[in-house]
N, C-alpha and C positions, 0 to 999 in steps of 0.2 A: 559744583560741590562734590559730586562723586569722583570726578577726575581728580580734584585736590585730595581726596581721601585715598585713592589709589596711588597716587604720587607719593603721599606720606607713608604708605604701607610699603611701597617697593624701593624707596630710597635706602632704608638700612640693608635690605638684602642685596641691592646693587653695591653698596659700600663693602658688604661683607665678601661678596664675590670678587671684586677687585683686591681686597686685603689678601684674599686666599691665592689670587693669581700672583700678586707680587711675592708672597712667601714662598710659593711653590717654585718660582723662577730663582729666587735667591737660594733655596735649598738644593736645587738641581743644577749644578754648574755645567752639566753636559749640553746646555743650550748655547755653548760656545760655537761661533762659526767654524766651519772646517778650515778657513783661512788661518786661524790661530795655530793650527797643528803643522808641523813641518815633516811628518812622518805619516805613513800609512801601513797597513798590512801588506805584506809582500816586500817591503822595502828592507834594504841591508840596514841593520842597527847601526846608528852613529857610534863612532868611537867613544867610549866611556871610560874615564879613569878619574876616580875621586877618592878624598881622604876619608878613611872611616874614623868613627869616634874612637875605635880600638887603637888607632895610630897606623894601621895597615892601609895599603893603597888597594882599592877594588878596581880592578881592570877588566874589561871585557875580553881584551885579548888573552889575559892570563886565564880566563874561564872558558876558553874556546873548547868546543866539543860538548858544553853542558847546556841544559835548558835553563835560561836565566830569566828572573823576575826583576824588573826595574820599576821602583815606585817612586813617585815624586810627590812630596807632601810638605806641610809647615805645621809649626806648633800652634800657630794661630788659626788654623783652617778647621772650621767645625765639621765638614763632611770627612776630613782626613781623620778627625778624632773618632768618628763613628767606624770608619773603614779599619782603622789600626788594630782593634782588638780581633777582628774577623780575620785579618791577614795573619796574625799571630796564631790564632786557634786553627783555622782551616787550611791555611797555606804553609807557613813556616814549620809549625809542628809536624805537620803531615809529610813534608818533603825534606827537611833539613838534614836528615841522616843519609839522604841519596847522594853517592859520589857524582851522579849525573845532574845535579841541581845546584844552582847558586842564586842568591837574592841579595839586593842591596835596596835600602829605603833612603833616598836622597832628599834632605831637607832644603827646599828652595828658599834662597835669601836668608839663610839662618847660619850663624856662626858655630864654631866648635863649642864655645862656651854655652851658648844657648841650648844646643842638642844635649850637652853633658848635663845640664841642669834639667832638662825635659826627662832624660833617661833616669835621673836619680828619682823622680816623682812617678815615673811609669815604669818600675823594674819589671813589670810582667811582660814587657816587650823585649824578647830575647833576639830578635832578627837584627842583622847588621845594619847600622845607621851610619849615614855619611851626611856631609854638609857641602853646600854649594852657594856660599854667600853672595857671590857676584852673578849668579845664573849662568855661569860658563858653560856648565853642562846642559842645564835646563834649555838654554835658547837653541841647543841643537835640535830639540823636539818640539818646541811651542813657543808661542808668545804669551799665552795665558791659559789658565786652568789647572787646578789641581783639586783633588787628588787625580794623578795620572798614572796609569799602570801599563806595562809592557811585558809580553812574554817573547823571548827570543829563542828560537829552535837551536839545535846543535851546529847549524851552518851559519849563524849569526843574522838570520832573517826574522823580521817581526812577524809573529804569527797571531798577535793579539795585542789590542791597545784599547784602553778606555780612558774617558775623562768624567770626573764627577764620582759620585758615590750612590749606588743604589744597592740594597741588600742582594739582588740576584746577581750583580757584578761579581761578587765572590764565587758564586757557582760558575759563571763563565770563566773567570780567571783559572779556576781549579781545572775545569774541562780542558782549556787550552794547554795548561801544563801537562796534564795526562796525555793528550793527543801528542804533543811534542815529545814527551818522554817515550811514547810508544813507537815513534818513527826514528829510524837510524839516520 
């Protein structure tokens, strides 16, 4: 009888713990295996050339000598939607006027029309947007996992990379940019 009462008491707690574990795993995509990533800090940045929503081409080669942030995201990605306002406020607004800085946010598996529609309803995002509908660029970096951010130093070396979104990621991203800008 006591065992049954204890069982009945602990089953809802066990179910709640399991639900929290599943939600935490879904909300924190950085639980992705390392094998999903094709790059690591210290690697030469893969060649990036993408069409921007503005009609211009963003090319890593054209931005040579600058500290560059490359961010992969998607309109349907919840963690991306949490990260984007922080990138706008804490990264883009802080560094956009620096001649030594460039940034591109590349929408994985998204078309120009999808991104144009997104930008119309999210006018507060003023950083450059690009699209990668076939994962042509993304597959150079990883098999899965967004948001995904990179900081590339003036020599084309990855000095920071992250997968997923946690609020402290923005501070880490900012610190990596500052460090890269301070080095020649």
